[in-house]
N, CA and C atoms of all chains as a GROMACS GRO file, in nm:
protein
  606
    1UNK      N    1   2.363   2.015  -4.622
    1UNK     CA    2   2.260   1.943  -4.547
    1UNK      C    3   2.120   1.983  -4.595
    2UNK      N    4   2.100   2.113  -4.615
    2UNK     CA    5   1.966   2.160  -4.645
    2UNK      C    6   1.914   2.104  -4.776
    3UNK      N    7   2.006   2.078  -4.871
    3UNK     CA    8   1.959   2.027  -5.001
    3UNK      C    9   1.904   1.885  -4.991
    4UNK      N   10   1.933   1.816  -4.878
    4UNK     CA   11   1.878   1.681  -4.859
    4UNK      C   12   1.739   1.683  -4.798
    5UNK      N   13   1.696   1.797  -4.749
    5UNK     CA   14   1.568   1.802  -4.676
    5UNK      C   15   1.447   1.766  -4.761
    6UNK      N   16   1.442   1.801  -4.891
    6UNK     CA   17   1.326   1.754  -4.970
    6UNK      C   18   1.314   1.602  -4.971
    7UNK      N   19   1.428   1.532  -4.969
    7UNK     CA   20   1.423   1.385  -4.967
    7UNK      C   21   1.375   1.334  -4.832
    8UNK      N   22   1.415   1.406  -4.725
    8UNK     CA   23   1.364   1.369  -4.593
    8UNK      C   24   1.212   1.386  -4.588
    9UNK      N   25   1.164   1.497  -4.647
    9UNK     CA   26   1.020   1.519  -4.650
    9UNK      C   27   0.949   1.411  -4.731
   10UNK      N   28   1.012   1.370  -4.841
   10UNK     CA   29   0.953   1.264  -4.923
   10UNK      C   30   0.946   1.132  -4.846
   11UNK      N   31   1.053   1.104  -4.771
   11UNK     CA   32   1.056   0.982  -4.690
   11UNK      C   33   0.944   0.984  -4.586
   12UNK      N   34   0.922   1.102  -4.527
   12UNK     CA   35   0.815   1.113  -4.427
   12UNK      C   36   0.678   1.096  -4.492
   13UNK      N   37   0.664   1.145  -4.616
   13UNK     CA   38   0.538   1.125  -4.688
   13UNK      C   39   0.512   0.977  -4.712
   14UNK      N   40   0.618   0.906  -4.754
   14UNK     CA   41   0.604   0.760  -4.773
   14UNK      C   42   0.567   0.693  -4.641
   15UNK      N   43   0.627   0.744  -4.532
   15UNK     CA   44   0.596   0.696  -4.398
   15UNK      C   45   0.447   0.709  -4.369
   16UNK      N   46   0.390   0.824  -4.408
   16UNK     CA   47   0.248   0.846  -4.387
   16UNK      C   48   0.165   0.748  -4.468
   17UNK      N   49   0.210   0.723  -4.593
   17UNK     CA   50   0.136   0.630  -4.679
   17UNK      C   51   0.134   0.491  -4.616
   18UNK      N   52   0.250   0.448  -4.561
   18UNK     CA   53   0.254   0.318  -4.495
   18UNK      C   54   0.164   0.318  -4.372
   19UNK      N   55   0.160   0.431  -4.301
   19UNK     CA   56   0.076   0.440  -4.182
   19UNK      C   57  -0.072   0.428  -4.213
   20UNK      N   58  -0.112   0.455  -4.338
   20UNK     CA   59  -0.252   0.441  -4.378
   20UNK      C   60  -0.304   0.299  -4.355
   21UNK      N   61  -0.211   0.201  -4.358
   21UNK     CA   62  -0.252   0.062  -4.337
   21UNK      C   63  -0.321   0.047  -4.202
   22UNK      N   64  -0.273   0.120  -4.102
   22UNK     CA   65  -0.335   0.110  -3.970
   22UNK      C   66  -0.477   0.166  -3.973
   23UNK      N   67  -0.500   0.269  -4.052
   23UNK     CA   68  -0.636   0.323  -4.065
   23UNK      C   69  -0.728   0.222  -4.133
   24UNK      N   70  -0.675   0.152  -4.232
   24UNK     CA   71  -0.757   0.052  -4.300
   24UNK      C   72  -0.790  -0.064  -4.206
   25UNK      N   73  -0.692  -0.108  -4.126
   25UNK     CA   74  -0.711  -0.227  -4.045
   25UNK      C   75  -0.787  -0.202  -3.917
   26UNK      N   76  -0.776  -0.085  -3.861
   26UNK     CA   77  -0.840  -0.061  -3.732
   26UNK      C   78  -0.761  -0.125  -3.620
   27UNK      N   79  -0.816  -0.215  -3.539
   27UNK     CA   80  -0.956  -0.258  -3.536
   27UNK      C   81  -1.046  -0.163  -3.456
   28UNK      N   82  -0.993  -0.084  -3.366
   28UNK     CA   83  -1.080   0.008  -3.292
   28UNK      C   84  -1.066   0.148  -3.350
   29UNK      N   85  -1.163   0.233  -3.314
   29UNK     CA   86  -1.157   0.372  -3.361
   29UNK      C   87  -1.033   0.441  -3.306
   30UNK      N   88  -0.989   0.400  -3.186
   30UNK     CA   89  -0.871   0.465  -3.127
   30UNK      C   90  -0.746   0.438  -3.209
   31UNK      N   91  -0.736   0.317  -3.267
   31UNK     CA   92  -0.620   0.288  -3.350
   31UNK      C   93  -0.616   0.380  -3.471
   32UNK      N   94  -0.734   0.402  -3.529
   32UNK     CA   95  -0.739   0.492  -3.645
   32UNK      C   96  -0.702   0.634  -3.604
   33UNK      N   97  -0.748   0.674  -3.484
   33UNK     CA   98  -0.715   0.809  -3.438
   33UNK      C   99  -0.566   0.823  -3.411
   34UNK      N  100  -0.504   0.716  -3.362
   34UNK     CA  101  -0.359   0.721  -3.339
   34UNK      C  102  -0.286   0.742  -3.471
   35UNK      N  103  -0.330   0.671  -3.576
   35UNK     CA  104  -0.267   0.689  -3.706
   35UNK      C  105  -0.286   0.833  -3.754
   36UNK      N  106  -0.406   0.888  -3.732
   36UNK     CA  107  -0.430   1.026  -3.774
   36UNK      C  108  -0.341   1.123  -3.697
   37UNK      N  109  -0.315   1.090  -3.571
   37UNK     CA  110  -0.226   1.174  -3.492
   37UNK      C  111  -0.083   1.170  -3.545
   38UNK      N  112  -0.043   1.048  -3.587
   38UNK     CA  113   0.089   1.036  -3.648
   38UNK      C  114   0.097   1.118  -3.776
   39UNK      N  115  -0.014   1.122  -3.853
   39UNK     CA  116  -0.015   1.204  -3.974
   39UNK      C  117   0.005   1.352  -3.938
   40UNK      N  118  -0.058   1.396  -3.829
   40UNK     CA  119  -0.045   1.536  -3.790
   40UNK      C  120   0.099   1.570  -3.755
   41UNK      N  121   0.164   1.480  -3.680
   41UNK     CA  122   0.305   1.505  -3.645
   41UNK      C  123   0.392   1.509  -3.770
   42UNK      N  124   0.368   1.412  -3.862
   42UNK     CA  125   0.447   1.411  -3.984
   42UNK      C  126   0.422   1.537  -4.065
   43UNK      N  127   0.295   1.584  -4.066
   43UNK     CA  128   0.264   1.705  -4.141
   43UNK      C  129   0.340   1.824  -4.085
   44UNK      N  130   0.348   1.832  -3.951
   44UNK     CA  131   0.422   1.942  -3.890
   44UNK      C  132   0.568   1.939  -3.935
   45UNK      N  133   0.628   1.819  -3.931
   45UNK     CA  134   0.770   1.809  -3.967
   45UNK      C  135   0.790   1.841  -4.114
   46UNK      N  136   0.700   1.791  -4.201
   46UNK     CA  137   0.716   1.817  -4.344
   46UNK      C  138   0.704   1.967  -4.372
   47UNK      N  139   0.606   2.032  -4.309
   47UNK     CA  140   0.589   2.175  -4.331
   47UNK      C  141   0.711   2.252  -4.281
   48UNK      N  142   0.765   2.210  -4.166
   48UNK     CA  143   0.885   2.279  -4.114
   48UNK      C  144   1.003   2.262  -4.210
   49UNK      N  145   1.021   2.140  -4.261
   49UNK     CA  146   1.132   2.118  -4.354
   49UNK      C  147   1.114   2.201  -4.480
   50UNK      N  148   0.988   2.205  -4.531
   50UNK     CA  149   0.966   2.283  -4.653
   50UNK      C  150   0.984   2.433  -4.626
   51UNK      N  151   0.953   2.476  -4.503
   51UNK     CA  152   0.976   2.617  -4.470
   51UNK      C  153   1.124   2.651  -4.479
   52UNK      N  154   1.208   2.559  -4.430
   52UNK     CA  155   1.353   2.586  -4.435
   52UNK      C  156   1.403   2.576  -4.578
   53UNK      N  157   1.354   2.477  -4.653
   53UNK     CA  158   1.403   2.458  -4.790
   53UNK      C  159   1.365   2.577  -4.878
   54UNK      N  160   1.236   2.618  -4.867
   54UNK     CA  161   1.190   2.726  -4.955
   54UNK      C  162   1.228   2.864  -4.902
   55UNK      N  163   1.269   2.871  -4.775
   55UNK     CA  164   1.300   3.002  -4.719
   55UNK      C  165   1.179   3.086  -4.686
   56UNK      N  166   1.061   3.025  -4.696
   56UNK     CA  167   0.936   3.096  -4.667
   56UNK      C  168   0.900   3.070  -4.521
   57UNK      N  169   0.942   3.161  -4.432
   57UNK     CA  170   0.930   3.133  -4.290
   57UNK      C  171   0.786   3.144  -4.239
   58UNK      N  172   0.695   3.196  -4.323
   58UNK     CA  173   0.554   3.200  -4.281
   58UNK      C  174   0.498   3.059  -4.264
   59UNK      N  175   0.562   2.961  -4.331
   59UNK     CA  176   0.515   2.823  -4.319
   59UNK      C  177   0.531   2.770  -4.177
   60UNK      N  178   0.622   2.830  -4.099
   60UNK     CA  179   0.639   2.786  -3.960
   60UNK      C  180   0.511   2.813  -3.881
   61UNK      N  181   0.444   2.924  -3.913
   61UNK     CA  182   0.316   2.952  -3.847
   61UNK      C  183   0.211   2.849  -3.884
   62UNK      N  184   0.218   2.801  -4.010
   62UNK     CA  185   0.126   2.695  -4.052
   62UNK      C  186   0.149   2.570  -3.968
   63UNK      N  187   0.277   2.538  -3.943
   63UNK     CA  188   0.308   2.422  -3.859
   63UNK      C  189   0.254   2.440  -3.718
   64UNK      N  190   0.262   2.564  -3.668
   64UNK     CA  191   0.208   2.595  -3.535
   64UNK      C  192   0.059   2.566  -3.530
   65UNK      N  193  -0.013   2.605  -3.637
   65UNK     CA  194  -0.158   2.579  -3.642
   65UNK      C  195  -0.186   2.429  -3.647
   66UNK      N  196  -0.104   2.356  -3.724
   66UNK     CA  197  -0.119   2.209  -3.730
   66UNK      C  198  -0.104   2.149  -3.591
   67UNK      N  199  -0.004   2.197  -3.515
   67UNK     CA  200   0.019   2.143  -3.380
   67UNK      C  201  -0.101   2.170  -3.291
   68UNK      N  202  -0.158   2.292  -3.302
   68UNK     CA  203  -0.276   2.325  -3.222
   68UNK      C  204  -0.394   2.236  -3.260
   69UNK      N  205  -0.414   2.216  -3.391
   69UNK     CA  206  -0.527   2.135  -3.437
   69UNK      C  207  -0.512   1.990  -3.395
   70UNK      N  208  -0.386   1.940  -3.387
   70UNK     CA  209  -0.366   1.802  -3.345
   70UNK      C  210  -0.415   1.782  -3.202
   71UNK      N  211  -0.385   1.880  -3.115
   71UNK     CA  212  -0.432   1.871  -2.976
   71UNK      C  213  -0.585   1.870  -2.974
   72UNK      N  214  -0.646   1.963  -3.048
   72UNK     CA  215  -0.792   1.974  -3.048
   72UNK      C  216  -0.857   1.848  -3.105
   73UNK      N  217  -0.797   1.794  -3.212
   73UNK     CA  218  -0.859   1.680  -3.279
   73UNK      C  219  -0.868   1.559  -3.187
   74UNK      N  220  -0.756   1.529  -3.116
   74UNK     CA  221  -0.759   1.409  -3.033
   74UNK      C  222  -0.851   1.427  -2.914
   75UNK      N  223  -0.851   1.547  -2.854
   75UNK     CA  224  -0.940   1.569  -2.740
   75UNK      C  225  -1.086   1.563  -2.784
   76UNK      N  226  -1.116   1.619  -2.901
   76UNK     CA  227  -1.253   1.613  -2.951
   76UNK      C  228  -1.295   1.470  -2.980
   77UNK      N  229  -1.201   1.391  -3.036
   77UNK     CA  230  -1.232   1.251  -3.067
   77UNK      C  231  -1.272   1.176  -2.940
   78UNK      N  232  -1.189   1.186  -2.836
   78UNK     CA  233  -1.219   1.112  -2.713
   78UNK      C  234  -1.343   1.169  -2.645
   79UNK      N  235  -1.350   1.302  -2.638
   79UNK     CA  236  -1.459   1.365  -2.565
   79UNK      C  237  -1.594   1.347  -2.631
   80UNK      N  238  -1.600   1.361  -2.762
   80UNK     CA  239  -1.728   1.356  -2.832
   80UNK      C  240  -1.758   1.219  -2.891
   81UNK      N  241  -1.667   1.171  -2.976
   81UNK     CA  242  -1.700   1.052  -3.055
   81UNK      C  243  -1.689   0.924  -2.974
   82UNK      N  244  -1.573   0.902  -2.911
   82UNK     CA  245  -1.548   0.771  -2.853
   82UNK      C  246  -1.627   0.750  -2.725
   83UNK      N  247  -1.633   0.851  -2.638
   83UNK     CA  248  -1.710   0.837  -2.515
   83UNK      C  249  -1.858   0.826  -2.545
   84UNK      N  250  -1.904   0.897  -2.648
   84UNK     CA  251  -2.045   0.891  -2.683
   84UNK      C  252  -2.084   0.751  -2.728
   85UNK      N  253  -1.992   0.684  -2.802
   85UNK     CA  254  -2.020   0.547  -2.843
   85UNK      C  255  -2.029   0.456  -2.722
   86UNK      N  256  -1.948   0.483  -2.618
   86UNK     CA  257  -1.954   0.400  -2.498
   86UNK      C  258  -2.088   0.419  -2.428
   87UNK      N  259  -2.143   0.540  -2.431
   87UNK     CA  260  -2.269   0.567  -2.363
   87UNK      C  261  -2.387   0.498  -2.430
   88UNK      N  262  -2.370   0.463  -2.558
   88UNK     CA  263  -2.484   0.405  -2.629
   88UNK      C  264  -2.507   0.258  -2.597
   89UNK      N  265  -2.434   0.207  -2.498
   89UNK     CA  266  -2.460   0.071  -2.454
   89UNK      C  267  -2.385  -0.033  -2.532
   90UNK      N  268  -2.298   0.007  -2.624
   90UNK     CA  269  -2.222  -0.092  -2.701
   90UNK      C  270  -2.097  -0.134  -2.627
   91UNK      N  271  -2.072  -0.074  -2.510
   91UNK     CA  272  -1.946  -0.100  -2.442
   91UNK      C  273  -1.942  -0.240  -2.382
   92UNK      N  274  -2.060  -0.293  -2.347
   92UNK     CA  275  -2.059  -0.417  -2.270
   92UNK      C  276  -2.024  -0.538  -2.355
   93UNK      N  277  -2.066  -0.539  -2.480
   93UNK     CA  278  -2.056  -0.664  -2.554
   93UNK      C  279  -1.935  -0.666  -2.647
   94UNK      N  280  -1.862  -0.777  -2.638
   94UNK     CA  281  -1.757  -0.807  -2.735
   94UNK      C  282  -1.646  -0.705  -2.747
   95UNK      N  283  -1.594  -0.658  -2.635
   95UNK     CA  284  -1.492  -0.555  -2.646
   95UNK      C  285  -1.354  -0.611  -2.675
   96UNK      N  286  -1.332  -0.738  -2.642
   96UNK     CA  287  -1.194  -0.784  -2.647
   96UNK      C  288  -1.159  -0.865  -2.770
   97UNK      N  289  -1.257  -0.894  -2.854
   97UNK     CA  290  -1.218  -0.958  -2.980
   97UNK      C  291  -1.178  -0.849  -3.078
   98UNK      N  292  -1.097  -0.888  -3.173
   98UNK     CA  293  -1.043  -0.789  -3.266
   98UNK      C  294  -1.132  -0.772  -3.388
   99UNK      N  295  -1.255  -0.824  -3.382
   99UNK     CA  296  -1.336  -0.825  -3.502
   99UNK      C  297  -1.428  -0.704  -3.512
  100UNK      N  298  -1.471  -0.650  -3.396
  100UNK     CA  299  -1.567  -0.541  -3.399
  100UNK      C  300  -1.511  -0.422  -3.474
  101UNK      N  301  -1.595  -0.358  -3.552
  101UNK     CA  302  -1.542  -0.254  -3.639
  101UNK      C  303  -1.567  -0.114  -3.586
  102UNK      N  304  -1.683  -0.092  -3.529
  102UNK     CA  305  -1.725   0.046  -3.506
  102UNK      C  306  -1.685   0.101  -3.370
  103UNK      N  307  -1.612   0.027  -3.289
  103UNK     CA  308  -1.589   0.079  -3.156
  103UNK      C  309  -1.470   0.170  -3.145
  104UNK      N  310   3.051   2.516  -4.460
  104UNK     CA  311   2.942   2.500  -4.363
  104UNK      C  312   2.993   2.519  -4.221
  105UNK      N  313   2.918   2.590  -4.144
  105UNK     CA  314   2.960   2.617  -4.007
  105UNK      C  315   2.925   2.500  -3.916
  106UNK      N  316   2.975   2.509  -3.794
  106UNK     CA  317   2.949   2.402  -3.697
  106UNK      C  318   2.800   2.393  -3.665
  107UNK      N  319   2.734   2.509  -3.658
  107UNK     CA  320   2.590   2.507  -3.626
  107UNK      C  321   2.512   2.436  -3.735
  108UNK      N  322   2.553   2.455  -3.861
  108UNK     CA  323   2.488   2.386  -3.973
  108UNK      C  324   2.500   2.235  -3.958
  109UNK      N  325   2.620   2.191  -3.924
  109UNK     CA  326   2.643   2.047  -3.911
  109UNK      C  327   2.563   1.989  -3.797
  110UNK      N  328   2.571   2.056  -3.680
  110UNK     CA  329   2.500   2.003  -3.561
  110UNK      C  330   2.350   1.999  -3.588
  111UNK      N  331   2.297   2.109  -3.648
  111UNK     CA  332   2.154   2.112  -3.676
  111UNK      C  333   2.114   2.004  -3.774
  112UNK      N  334   2.193   1.987  -3.880
  112UNK     CA  335   2.161   1.885  -3.979
  112UNK      C  336   2.164   1.745  -3.919
  113UNK      N  337   2.265   1.720  -3.834
  113UNK     CA  338   2.274   1.588  -3.771
  113UNK      C  339   2.153   1.563  -3.681
  114UNK      N  340   2.108   1.666  -3.610
  114UNK     CA  341   1.992   1.649  -3.523
  114UNK      C  342   1.867   1.616  -3.605
  115UNK      N  343   1.852   1.685  -3.720
  115UNK     CA  344   1.735   1.658  -3.805
  115UNK      C  345   1.738   1.514  -3.853
  116UNK      N  346   1.856   1.470  -3.898
  116UNK     CA  347   1.864   1.332  -3.949
  116UNK      C  348   1.853   1.231  -3.836
  117UNK      N  349   1.894   1.271  -3.714
  117UNK     CA  350   1.876   1.180  -3.600
  117UNK      C  351   1.729   1.163  -3.566
  118UNK      N  352   1.647   1.264  -3.599
  118UNK     CA  353   1.505   1.254  -3.567
  118UNK      C  354   1.429   1.163  -3.662
  119UNK      N  355   1.483   1.146  -3.782
  119UNK     CA  356   1.412   1.070  -3.885
  119UNK      C  357   1.384   0.924  -3.844
  120UNK      N  358   1.482   0.850  -3.787
  120UNK     CA  359   1.453   0.711  -3.750
  120UNK      C  360   1.338   0.697  -3.652
  121UNK      N  361   1.318   0.797  -3.566
  121UNK     CA  362   1.209   0.786  -3.469
  121UNK      C  363   1.074   0.783  -3.540
  122UNK      N  364   1.063   0.858  -3.651
  122UNK     CA  365   0.937   0.856  -3.726
  122UNK      C  366   0.916   0.721  -3.794
  123UNK      N  367   1.025   0.670  -3.854
  123UNK     CA  368   1.011   0.542  -3.923
  123UNK      C  369   0.978   0.431  -3.823
  124UNK      N  370   1.048   0.431  -3.707
  124UNK     CA  371   1.021   0.327  -3.608
  124UNK      C  372   0.885   0.347  -3.543
  125UNK      N  373   0.841   0.473  -3.532
  125UNK     CA  374   0.707   0.497  -3.478
  125UNK      C  375   0.600   0.436  -3.567
  126UNK      N  376   0.616   0.451  -3.700
  126UNK     CA  377   0.521   0.390  -3.792
  126UNK      C  378   0.530   0.239  -3.786
  127UNK      N  379   0.653   0.187  -3.777
  127UNK     CA  380   0.669   0.041  -3.765
  127UNK      C  381   0.595  -0.011  -3.642
  128UNK      N  382   0.612   0.060  -3.530
  128UNK     CA  383   0.542   0.018  -3.409
  128UNK      C  384   0.392   0.029  -3.423
  129UNK      N  385   0.347   0.136  -3.488
  129UNK     CA  386   0.203   0.154  -3.510
  129UNK      C  387   0.145   0.038  -3.590
  130UNK      N  388   0.224  -0.014  -3.683
  130UNK     CA  389   0.173  -0.123  -3.766
  130UNK      C  390   0.188  -0.259  -3.699
  131UNK      N  391   0.293  -0.279  -3.622
  131UNK     CA  392   0.327  -0.414  -3.576
  131UNK      C  393   0.281  -0.443  -3.433
  132UNK      N  394   0.260  -0.341  -3.351
  132UNK     CA  395   0.228  -0.369  -3.211
  132UNK      C  396   0.086  -0.421  -3.198
  133UNK      N  397   0.060  -0.504  -3.095
  133UNK     CA  398  -0.063  -0.582  -3.093
  133UNK      C  399  -0.189  -0.510  -3.045
  134UNK      N  400  -0.179  -0.409  -2.961
  134UNK     CA  401  -0.304  -0.346  -2.916
  134UNK      C  402  -0.286  -0.195  -2.902
  135UNK      N  403  -0.394  -0.128  -2.862
  135UNK     CA  404  -0.393   0.018  -2.868
  135UNK      C  405  -0.296   0.077  -2.766
  136UNK      N  406  -0.275   0.008  -2.654
  136UNK     CA  407  -0.185   0.063  -2.552
  136UNK      C  408  -0.040   0.061  -2.600
  137UNK      N  409   0.001  -0.050  -2.661
  137UNK     CA  410   0.139  -0.056  -2.710
  137UNK      C  411   0.159   0.038  -2.828
  138UNK      N  412   0.052   0.058  -2.907
  138UNK     CA  413   0.064   0.152  -3.019
  138UNK      C  414   0.078   0.294  -2.970
  139UNK      N  415   0.011   0.327  -2.859
  139UNK     CA  416   0.031   0.458  -2.798
  139UNK      C  417   0.178   0.479  -2.763
  140UNK      N  418   0.238   0.374  -2.708
  140UNK     CA  419   0.378   0.382  -2.669
  140UNK      C  420   0.467   0.409  -2.791
  141UNK      N  421   0.441   0.337  -2.901
  141UNK     CA  422   0.523   0.357  -3.020
  141UNK      C  423   0.505   0.498  -3.076
  142UNK      N  424   0.380   0.545  -3.076
  142UNK     CA  425   0.353   0.676  -3.134
  142UNK      C  426   0.416   0.788  -3.053
  143UNK      N  427   0.421   0.770  -2.920
  143UNK     CA  428   0.477   0.875  -2.836
  143UNK      C  429   0.623   0.902  -2.870
  144UNK      N  430   0.696   0.797  -2.913
  144UNK     CA  431   0.837   0.818  -2.950
  144UNK      C  432   0.847   0.912  -3.070
  145UNK      N  433   0.765   0.886  -3.173
  145UNK     CA  434   0.771   0.971  -3.292
  145UNK      C  435   0.730   1.113  -3.257
  146UNK      N  436   0.624   1.127  -3.178
  146UNK     CA  437   0.574   1.260  -3.146
  146UNK      C  438   0.674   1.340  -3.063
  147UNK      N  439   0.731   1.276  -2.963
  147UNK     CA  440   0.810   1.353  -2.866
  147UNK      C  441   0.955   1.366  -2.909
  148UNK      N  442   1.022   1.252  -2.931
  148UNK     CA  443   1.166   1.258  -2.958
  148UNK      C  444   1.192   1.301  -3.102
  149UNK      N  445   1.119   1.240  -3.197
  149UNK     CA  446   1.144   1.271  -3.338
  149UNK      C  447   1.121   1.417  -3.369
  150UNK      N  448   1.002   1.466  -3.331
  150UNK     CA  449   0.971   1.606  -3.359
  150UNK      C  450   1.064   1.698  -3.282
  151UNK      N  451   1.100   1.660  -3.157
  151UNK     CA  452   1.190   1.743  -3.078
  151UNK      C  453   1.325   1.758  -3.145
  152UNK      N  454   1.381   1.647  -3.193
  152UNK     CA  455   1.512   1.653  -3.257
  152UNK      C  456   1.506   1.738  -3.384
  153UNK      N  457   1.400   1.719  -3.465
  153UNK     CA  458   1.390   1.796  -3.589
  153UNK      C  459   1.376   1.945  -3.558
  154UNK      N  460   1.289   1.980  -3.460
  154UNK     CA  461   1.267   2.121  -3.427
  154UNK      C  462   1.395   2.185  -3.376
  155UNK      N  463   1.463   2.119  -3.282
  155UNK     CA  464   1.585   2.177  -3.227
  155UNK      C  465   1.693   2.186  -3.335
  156UNK      N  466   1.702   2.082  -3.419
  156UNK     CA  467   1.800   2.085  -3.526
  156UNK      C  468   1.777   2.200  -3.622
  157UNK      N  469   1.652   2.218  -3.667
  157UNK     CA  470   1.622   2.327  -3.759
  157UNK      C  471   1.645   2.462  -3.691
  158UNK      N  472   1.613   2.470  -3.560
  158UNK     CA  473   1.632   2.595  -3.488
  158UNK      C  474   1.778   2.632  -3.479
  159UNK      N  475   1.863   2.533  -3.448
  159UNK     CA  476   2.007   2.559  -3.440
  159UNK      C  477   2.060   2.600  -3.577
  160UNK      N  478   2.009   2.533  -3.681
  160UNK     CA  479   2.056   2.563  -3.816
  160UNK      C  480   2.018   2.704  -3.860
  161UNK      N  481   1.902   2.751  -3.815
  161UNK     CA  482   1.856   2.883  -3.858
  161UNK      C  483   1.945   2.993  -3.801
  162UNK      N  484   2.008   2.968  -3.685
  162UNK     CA  485   2.097   3.067  -3.630
  162UNK      C  486   2.027   3.185  -3.567
  163UNK      N  487   1.894   3.178  -3.554
  163UNK     CA  488   1.823   3.289  -3.493
  163UNK      C  489   1.751   3.240  -3.368
  164UNK      N  490   1.769   3.312  -3.257
  164UNK     CA  491   1.712   3.266  -3.130
  164UNK      C  492   1.560   3.272  -3.134
  165UNK      N  493   1.505   3.374  -3.198
  165UNK     CA  494   1.359   3.386  -3.206
  165UNK      C  495   1.298   3.267  -3.278
  166UNK      N  496   1.364   3.228  -3.388
  166UNK     CA  497   1.314   3.113  -3.466
  166UNK      C  498   1.326   2.985  -3.386
  167UNK      N  499   1.438   2.971  -3.313
  167UNK     CA  500   1.458   2.851  -3.231
  167UNK      C  501   1.348   2.841  -3.126
  168UNK      N  502   1.315   2.956  -3.062
  168UNK     CA  503   1.212   2.953  -2.959
  168UNK      C  504   1.076   2.919  -3.019
  169UNK      N  505   1.050   2.968  -3.140
  169UNK     CA  506   0.922   2.938  -3.205
  169UNK      C  507   0.911   2.789  -3.236
  170UNK      N  508   1.021   2.730  -3.283
  170UNK     CA  509   1.020   2.586  -3.312
  170UNK      C  510   1.004   2.506  -3.185
  171UNK      N  511   1.069   2.550  -3.077
  171UNK     CA  512   1.053   2.480  -2.950
  171UNK      C  513   0.909   2.493  -2.902
  172UNK      N  514   0.846   2.608  -2.929
  172UNK     CA  515   0.704   2.625  -2.892
  172UNK      C  516   0.617   2.524  -2.965
  173UNK      N  517   0.645   2.502  -3.095
  173UNK     CA  518   0.571   2.400  -3.170
  173UNK      C  519   0.589   2.264  -3.105
  174UNK      N  520   0.714   2.234  -3.066
  174UNK     CA  521   0.742   2.104  -3.005
  174UNK      C  522   0.665   2.089  -2.874
  175UNK      N  523   0.667   2.195  -2.791
  175UNK     CA  524   0.597   2.187  -2.662
  175UNK      C  525   0.447   2.168  -2.684
  176UNK      N  526   0.392   2.236  -2.786
  176UNK     CA  527   0.250   2.218  -2.818
  176UNK      C  528   0.221   2.073  -2.855
  177UNK      N  529   0.307   2.014  -2.936
  177UNK     CA  530   0.284   1.874  -2.975
  177UNK      C  531   0.303   1.781  -2.856
  178UNK      N  532   0.395   1.816  -2.765
  178UNK     CA  533   0.412   1.736  -2.643
  178UNK      C  534   0.283   1.736  -2.563
  179UNK      N  535   0.224   1.857  -2.545
  179UNK     CA  536   0.100   1.867  -2.470
  179UNK      C  537  -0.010   1.788  -2.541
  180UNK      N  538  -0.017   1.804  -2.674
  180UNK     CA  539  -0.122   1.735  -2.749
  180UNK      C  540  -0.107   1.584  -2.736
  181UNK      N  541   0.015   1.533  -2.752
  181UNK     CA  542   0.031   1.388  -2.752
  181UNK      C  543   0.014   1.331  -2.612
  182UNK      N  544   0.059   1.405  -2.509
  182UNK     CA  545   0.041   1.355  -2.372
  182UNK      C  546  -0.107   1.351  -2.336
  183UNK      N  547  -0.180   1.459  -2.372
  183UNK     CA  548  -0.323   1.462  -2.343
  183UNK      C  549  -0.395   1.350  -2.416
  184UNK      N  550  -0.362   1.335  -2.544
  184UNK     CA  551  -0.430   1.233  -2.625
  184UNK      C  552  -0.400   1.094  -2.571
  185UNK      N  553  -0.273   1.069  -2.534
  185UNK     CA  554  -0.237   0.935  -2.486
  185UNK      C  555  -0.312   0.903  -2.357
  186UNK      N  556  -0.316   1.001  -2.265
  186UNK     CA  557  -0.386   0.976  -2.140
  186UNK      C  558  -0.534   0.953  -2.161
  187UNK      N  559  -0.596   1.037  -2.245
  187UNK     CA  560  -0.740   1.025  -2.268
  187UNK      C  561  -0.773   0.894  -2.338
  188UNK      N  562  -0.696   0.860  -2.441
  188UNK     CA  563  -0.726   0.738  -2.518
  188UNK      C  564  -0.705   0.614  -2.432
  189UNK      N  565  -0.594   0.610  -2.355
  189UNK     CA  566  -0.569   0.493  -2.272
  189UNK      C  567  -0.675   0.481  -2.164
  190UNK      N  568  -0.711   0.594  -2.101
  190UNK     CA  569  -0.813   0.589  -1.996
  190UNK      C  570  -0.947   0.544  -2.050
  191UNK      N  571  -0.987   0.600  -2.166
  191UNK     CA  572  -1.116   0.562  -2.224
  191UNK      C  573  -1.116   0.417  -2.270
  192UNK      N  574  -1.001   0.371  -2.324
  192UNK     CA  575  -0.994   0.231  -2.368
  192UNK      C  576  -1.010   0.137  -2.249
  193UNK      N  577  -0.946   0.172  -2.136
  193UNK     CA  578  -0.963   0.090  -2.016
  193UNK      C  579  -1.108   0.092  -1.968
  194UNK      N  580  -1.167   0.213  -1.969
  194UNK     CA  581  -1.305   0.224  -1.922
  194UNK      C  582  -1.401   0.148  -2.012
  195UNK      N  583  -1.366   0.135  -2.141
  195UNK     CA  584  -1.451   0.061  -2.234
  195UNK      C  585  -1.425  -0.089  -2.227
  196UNK      N  586  -1.328  -0.130  -2.146
  196UNK     CA  587  -1.308  -0.272  -2.125
  196UNK      C  588  -1.208  -0.336  -2.218
  197UNK      N  589  -1.130  -0.257  -2.294
  197UNK     CA  590  -1.024  -0.316  -2.377
  197UNK      C  591  -0.912  -0.358  -2.284
  198UNK      N  592  -0.879  -0.488  -2.285
  198UNK     CA  593  -0.775  -0.534  -2.194
  198UNK      C  594  -0.639  -0.521  -2.260
  199UNK      N  595  -0.538  -0.476  -2.182
  199UNK     CA  596  -0.403  -0.469  -2.238
  199UNK      C  597  -0.355  -0.605  -2.285
  200UNK      N  598  -0.270  -0.602  -2.387
  200UNK     CA  599  -0.218  -0.724  -2.448
  200UNK      C  600  -0.147  -0.811  -2.344
  201UNK      N  601  -0.176  -0.940  -2.343
  201UNK     CA  602  -0.105  -1.031  -2.255
  201UNK      C  603  -0.170  -1.049  -2.118
  202UNK      N  604  -0.280  -0.980  -2.093
  202UNK     CA  605  -0.346  -0.997  -1.963
  202UNK      C  606  -0.480  -1.068  -1.980
   0.00000   0.00000   0.00000
């Protein structure tokens, strides 16, 4: 089973590449942040798989740090970036069309 | 190969479809609320299955607990992010799909 794990990691990497399409398309900043969050989860899994494959168990601590950073990143995004944009008065106009880019 | 190896390997491979379907949902679903729903599956179930599978395969209780700790951290991160993003999106006036 373990010898198949590099291919699983490769599949997850391809998964991340496909997920980049959501970052390109948007349409809101939250959609891009969701894609980035998916990248963080995939990174944790890839690092864990590589830790088992290579036998280097210190990589598990790296995955732990990734998990912590994922929590911080999303909270910082909503708390600082997204709410701040709402305060600037852009919230009222044109929120429901899919064309706006910067929201 | 022992039984623990098989069970752990099967759990890891069972987690893989959740990631693929999570990405599919992220790309295909129509608005941010439904995309949150798709992403939560990859974050919670997919990572959980992989972590528990690798932990069982390692055969060490300390390692299993550490992997479960990573999973619980990601659970907290994804639950917090989902609540904050959905709440802020509603407050900003993004209407859920179909309403």
